[in-house]
C-alpha positions as CSV (number, residue, x, y, z in Angstrom):
1,M,48.8,21.7,6.3
2,K,48.6,25.2,8.1
3,V,50.0,23.4,10.8
4,L,52.8,22.6,8.7
5,A,53.3,25.9,7.5
6,G,53.2,27.3,11.0
7,M,56.0,24.8,11.8
8,I,58.0,25.6,8.6
9,L,57.8,29.5,9.1
10,A,58.7,29.0,13.0
11,C,61.6,26.9,11.8
12,F,62.8,29.8,9.6
13,L,62.1,32.6,12.3
14,L,63.0,31.0,15.4
15,A,65.6,28.3,14.7
16,G,67.4,29.6,11.6
17,C,67.1,26.5,10.0
18,A,68.4,27.3,6.3
19,T,72.1,26.9,6.2
20,Q,74.7,26.8,3.4
21,T,74.5,23.1,2.9
22,Q,70.9,22.8,3.5
23,E,68.0,24.8,2.5
24,L,64.2,24.3,2.9
25,R,62.9,24.5,-0.6
26,I,59.6,26.5,-0.9
27,T,57.3,25.5,-3.2
28,P,53.9,27.0,-4.5
29,Y,52.0,24.8,-3.0
30,M,53.5,25.9,0.5
31,A,53.5,29.5,-0.7
32,Q,49.6,29.4,-1.2
33,S,49.0,28.5,2.4
34,Y,50.8,31.3,4.1
35,T,49.4,34.6,5.3
36,P,50.7,38.2,3.7
37,S,52.3,38.5,6.9
38,Q,53.9,35.1,7.1
39,M,54.8,35.5,3.2
40,C,56.7,39.0,4.0
41,L,58.6,37.6,6.5
42,I,59.9,34.4,4.7
43,Y,60.8,36.9,1.7
44,Y,62.6,39.1,3.8
45,R,64.7,36.1,5.0
46,T,65.0,34.2,2.0
47,Q,64.3,36.3,-1.0
48,S,62.6,33.7,-2.2
49,P,61.7,34.3,-5.9
50,V,58.7,31.6,-5.5
51,I,57.3,33.8,-2.2
52,M,57.5,36.8,-4.5
53,E,55.5,35.1,-7.3
54,E,52.7,34.4,-4.8
55,I,52.7,38.1,-3.7
56,Q,52.2,39.0,-7.4
57,R,49.7,36.8,-8.3
58,R,47.7,37.6,-5.1
59,G,47.9,41.1,-6.2
60,M,49.5,41.9,-2.9
61,F,51.3,45.3,-3.9
62,S,51.6,47.3,-6.9
63,E,54.9,46.5,-9.2
64,S,56.5,49.7,-8.1
65,Q,56.1,48.3,-4.6
66,R,57.3,44.8,-5.4
67,R,60.4,46.4,-7.2
68,L,61.2,48.4,-3.8
69,I,60.7,45.6,-1.6
70,R,63.2,43.3,-4.2
71,E,65.6,46.3,-3.6
72,S,65.0,46.1,0.3
73,K,63.6,50.0,0.4
74,V,61.0,51.4,2.2
75,A,58.9,54.4,0.8
76,R,56.1,56.9,1.7
77,F,52.3,55.1,1.1
78,M,54.0,51.5,1.7
79,S,51.6,49.1,3.7
80,E,53.0,47.7,6.8
81,D,52.9,44.1,5.2
82,A,55.0,45.8,2.4
83,V,57.8,47.2,4.8
84,R,57.8,43.8,6.6
85,C,58.8,42.5,3.1
86,A,61.6,45.2,2.7
87,W,63.2,45.2,6.1
88,G,61.5,42.5,8.3
89,E,60.2,42.9,11.7
90,P,60.9,46.0,13.4
91,D,63.2,45.8,16.6
92,Q,60.7,47.7,18.4
93,I,57.2,49.4,17.8
94,N,55.8,52.5,19.5
95,T,52.3,53.4,19.5
96,T,50.7,56.5,20.1
97,I,47.0,57.3,20.6
98,S,46.0,60.8,20.1
99,A,42.8,63.2,19.5
100,A,43.9,62.9,15.7
101,G,43.8,59.0,15.8
102,R,46.5,56.3,16.2
103,T,50.1,56.5,14.6
104,E,52.9,54.0,15.3
105,Q,56.5,54.3,15.1
106,W,58.6,51.3,13.7
107,V,62.2,51.1,14.9
108,Y,65.0,49.5,13.0
109,H,68.4,48.6,14.5
110,R,70.2,46.1,12.9
111,C,73.8,46.8,14.2
112,P,75.8,48.7,16.9
113,T,77.5,50.7,14.6
114,C,74.3,51.0,12.2
115,K,71.9,54.3,12.4
116,M,68.6,53.6,13.5
117,Q,66.0,53.9,11.2
118,F,62.2,55.2,12.1
119,I,59.2,54.4,10.1
120,Y,55.6,56.0,11.0
121,F,52.3,54.7,10.1
122,E,49.0,56.2,10.1
123,L,46.2,54.0,9.0
124,G,48.6,51.2,7.8
125,K,50.3,53.3,5.6
126,V,54.0,54.8,5.8
127,T,54.1,58.5,6.5
128,A,57.4,59.5,6.9
129,I,60.8,57.7,6.9
130,Q,63.8,59.1,9.3
131,S,66.9,58.1,10.0
């Protein structure tokens, strides 16, 4: 089953297999086999209510974070997976290691005329958002 789930995820992320006439139907059984990161990437691409129900069933995020994800918004204290659910994978990840610890900067630049968005993480949680 994990192989099937991986193949479906690869189809979504690499080949863009969903079209207007052919759409992959995600079942609750399929959703149960996904890792949290896989579920978030699939949710970002499909906005699947089945995936959101599985996220809720697992207790992955608070109700306020699920609301932000459904609205494609990011806020301080969200986890990396919650940001992936809301905005997808970043275009670039910059890591800084200093005496204070490790921080990450996720860069989102979705189109040539869009402003770049920067999300800063410490200990896996959003600490700042810059646009």
